[in-house]
Backbone bond lengths (Angstrom), bond angles and torsions (degrees), N, CA, C in turn:
res aa  C-N    CA-C-N  psi(-1)  N-CA   C-N-CA  omega(-1)  CA-C   N-CA-C  phi
1 M - - - 1.383 - - 1.488 112.58 -
2 P 1.352 124.72 124.00 1.406 125.93 -173.09 1.541 104.57 -69.13
3 H 1.385 113.89 152.92 1.434 120.07 173.75 1.526 107.39 -131.38
4 T 1.301 115.49 136.61 1.463 125.84 178.14 1.579 106.05 -91.83
5 L 1.321 115.93 125.57 1.486 117.90 -179.12 1.483 107.47 -106.58
6 V 1.323 118.33 138.04 1.355 123.56 178.42 1.560 109.00 -127.03
7 T 1.339 116.22 -23.90 1.480 119.77 175.54 1.467 106.91 -132.82
8 P 1.323 118.62 164.13 1.368 129.57 178.20 1.536 114.65 -63.53
9 T 1.378 114.72 -35.73 1.428 125.12 -179.58 1.460 107.73 -57.17
10 Q 1.374 120.05 -39.22 1.430 120.39 -177.20 1.433 111.97 -63.90
11 M 1.254 119.08 -33.51 1.582 122.57 178.04 1.474 109.97 -62.17
12 G 1.411 116.81 -41.83 1.409 121.15 -178.48 1.491 110.38 -62.21
13 Q 1.301 113.13 -46.45 1.550 118.90 177.18 1.495 113.56 -56.11
14 I 1.423 115.45 -48.03 1.425 119.56 175.70 1.531 115.78 -53.77
15 L 1.339 108.73 -50.62 1.542 114.26 176.75 1.442 112.03 -55.76
16 K 1.352 118.78 -45.94 1.474 119.98 -173.66 1.610 107.81 -67.26
17 T 1.276 119.13 -40.45 1.400 125.38 179.87 1.453 111.09 -64.72
18 A 1.321 115.82 -45.97 1.494 117.81 -177.04 1.533 106.43 -67.77
19 R 1.336 121.04 -43.86 1.456 123.85 -176.42 1.628 106.79 -52.92
20 K 1.399 111.87 -52.44 1.441 119.13 179.30 1.537 116.60 -60.94
21 N 1.349 113.20 -40.46 1.591 118.18 172.96 1.586 108.67 -60.80
22 N 1.272 119.62 -33.14 1.407 121.07 176.44 1.522 117.59 -86.71
23 Q 1.367 110.07 5.33 1.550 122.09 172.70 1.593 107.04 60.68
24 L 1.265 118.67 43.15 1.441 125.50 -177.55 1.544 112.67 -110.39
25 S 1.293 122.62 128.30 1.433 114.39 170.56 1.533 108.30 -80.93
26 Q 1.369 111.11 170.28 1.563 113.44 179.20 1.515 111.86 -58.74
27 T 1.285 115.75 -39.51 1.504 123.11 178.07 1.547 110.55 -61.39
28 E 1.368 119.29 -39.80 1.437 120.71 178.61 1.465 112.19 -69.47
29 L 1.356 120.21 -39.40 1.419 127.27 178.86 1.466 104.94 -64.97
30 A 1.329 118.93 -56.01 1.444 125.72 -178.27 1.597 110.45 -46.10
31 S 1.339 114.76 -42.19 1.474 120.23 -178.38 1.467 112.00 -66.49
32 R 1.326 119.37 -41.15 1.529 123.78 177.16 1.387 109.86 -63.28
33 V 1.306 127.20 -34.91 1.409 122.85 -176.22 1.421 115.83 -107.36
34 G 1.296 119.16 3.08 1.524 122.53 169.89 1.507 112.36 80.92
35 L 1.414 111.37 32.57 1.495 116.31 -179.97 1.556 109.89 -123.27
36 S 1.300 122.60 171.21 1.412 123.76 170.52 1.426 117.00 -82.61
37 Q 1.349 120.36 155.53 1.302 122.07 -176.73 1.656 109.20 -68.32
38 S 1.204 125.54 -30.05 1.338 130.06 167.10 1.497 114.18 -56.12
39 R 1.299 115.08 -35.44 1.500 121.61 179.05 1.581 111.19 -68.86
40 I 1.350 113.25 -42.69 1.442 120.26 173.95 1.414 112.45 -63.46
41 S 1.277 119.36 -41.43 1.505 121.67 175.95 1.422 115.62 -63.62
42 A 1.415 116.06 -35.89 1.431 125.98 173.11 1.501 107.85 -57.21
43 F 1.321 112.13 -51.59 1.553 115.78 -171.29 1.617 105.62 -60.56
44 E 1.316 116.78 -36.66 1.421 118.17 -171.36 1.666 109.90 -74.13
45 Q 1.270 107.90 -29.78 1.500 118.24 -174.14 1.430 113.38 -93.25
46 Q 1.329 116.25 -38.89 1.568 121.86 -177.05 1.537 103.80 -134.43
47 P 1.354 121.68 70.41 1.336 117.74 179.24 1.523 120.96 -70.34
48 E 1.381 117.60 -6.95 1.352 128.39 175.90 1.622 107.60 -62.88
49 N 1.423 115.61 -16.02 1.539 116.71 -179.33 1.455 113.28 -101.50
50 I 1.341 117.81 6.83 1.501 117.90 -178.02 1.603 109.11 -75.61
51 G 1.342 112.46 137.39 1.436 120.62 173.00 1.567 109.98 -78.58
52 L 1.178 121.26 144.68 1.509 126.97 -178.73 1.543 104.73 -51.37
53 G 1.264 125.14 -54.38 1.443 126.49 -169.51 1.590 107.07 -64.76
54 Q 1.275 118.11 -41.02 1.348 124.48 -178.48 1.567 109.68 -67.16
55 L 1.323 116.26 -44.57 1.409 118.54 177.85 1.558 111.88 -61.27
56 L 1.290 115.38 -45.28 1.486 120.37 177.49 1.560 112.56 -57.95
57 S 1.281 115.34 -45.74 1.536 119.30 173.51 1.567 110.58 -56.37
58 V 1.283 117.11 -49.34 1.380 119.57 178.52 1.517 116.09 -61.07
59 L 1.339 116.12 -42.60 1.536 120.36 178.05 1.522 104.99 -63.20
60 N 1.278 117.19 -47.10 1.500 116.45 -175.39 1.553 111.35 -61.74
61 A 1.393 118.51 -36.69 1.436 119.98 -179.20 1.498 109.56 -71.51
62 L 1.268 121.46 -19.38 1.459 130.67 -178.07 1.716 108.65 -93.10
63 G 1.250 115.66 -7.59 1.349 121.59 -176.99 1.585 114.13 76.46
64 L 1.210 116.78 29.80 1.460 128.52 -176.19 1.557 111.62 -118.72
65 E 1.259 116.58 153.51 1.471 126.04 174.66 1.520 112.01 -129.90
66 L 1.333 114.52 153.37 1.459 124.49 174.10 1.503 110.23 -96.86
67 T 1.330 117.00 126.23 1.566 124.65 179.13 1.528 103.56 -119.68
68 V 1.312 115.60 129.95 1.480 118.60 171.91 1.586 104.01 -117.02
69 Q 1.358 110.06 131.43 1.413 122.65 -179.40 1.535 117.52 -145.85
70 P 1.290 118.66 157.72 1.560 115.47 -177.86 1.561 104.93 -66.08
71 R 1.268 110.53 150.58 1.487 122.73 171.34 1.565 111.13 -59.01
72 Q 1.145 116.44 141.17 1.559 123.09 178.24 1.582 109.33 -71.35
73 N 1.212 117.21 -53.14 1.462 118.95 -175.43 1.543 112.20 -108.82
74 T 1.313 122.11 53.73 1.468 121.97 171.10 1.547 110.99 -72.32
75 A 1.286 107.14 131.29 1.513 118.48 -176.91 1.587 105.10 -69.86
76 P 1.266 124.21 142.60 1.521 121.78 177.78 1.481 108.17 -58.96
77 Q 1.237 126.69 -37.03 1.474 126.66 176.94 1.525 111.23 -51.96
78 A 1.248 115.32 -43.95 1.495 122.19 -174.55 1.553 104.80 -70.72
79 L 1.309 122.90 -35.51 1.396 119.38 -179.90 1.591 111.75 -70.38
80 L 1.284 114.53 -31.77 1.439 115.63 177.44 1.555 112.95 -72.89
81 A 1.311 115.84 -31.03 1.468 116.48 -173.48 1.638 108.90 -92.70
82 R 1.329 120.06 8.02 1.509 119.71 -179.19 1.429 107.47 -71.88
83 D 1.386 112.37 158.87 1.459 119.16 174.33 1.430 114.40 -59.75
84 S 1.353 113.74 144.48 1.509 117.49 179.11 1.449 117.93 -74.07
85 D 1.467 111.93 -7.05 1.404 123.85 178.58 1.491 116.16 -92.36
86 A 1.355 111.03 -6.92 1.502 117.72 -172.84 1.434 108.55 -72.99
87 P 1.293 118.14 155.06 1.395 119.14 179.34 1.497 113.27 -72.30
88 E 1.432 123.76 147.11 1.266 129.98 177.83 1.493 109.50 -83.91
89 W 1.442 113.01 125.59 1.474 117.73 179.91 1.425 106.58 -94.90
């Protein structure tokens, strides 16, 4: 089931739920991705501090993937105000 993220906290909740659904402890997940249990705990509690490479490794171990796509209901004003360096969709 796809999840739309707006805040980092939501990523932590998704990681924790997926880990539990896979019946993995934090220690077991950490072992699979070569991290410490405390790092997995930090991901779940403070996901704003996750590095992209580590996030992708954890998602892969949980059978998840990250997809980036344009927002469905972006207001015209938001499109005009976006950064000129942003990718064109």
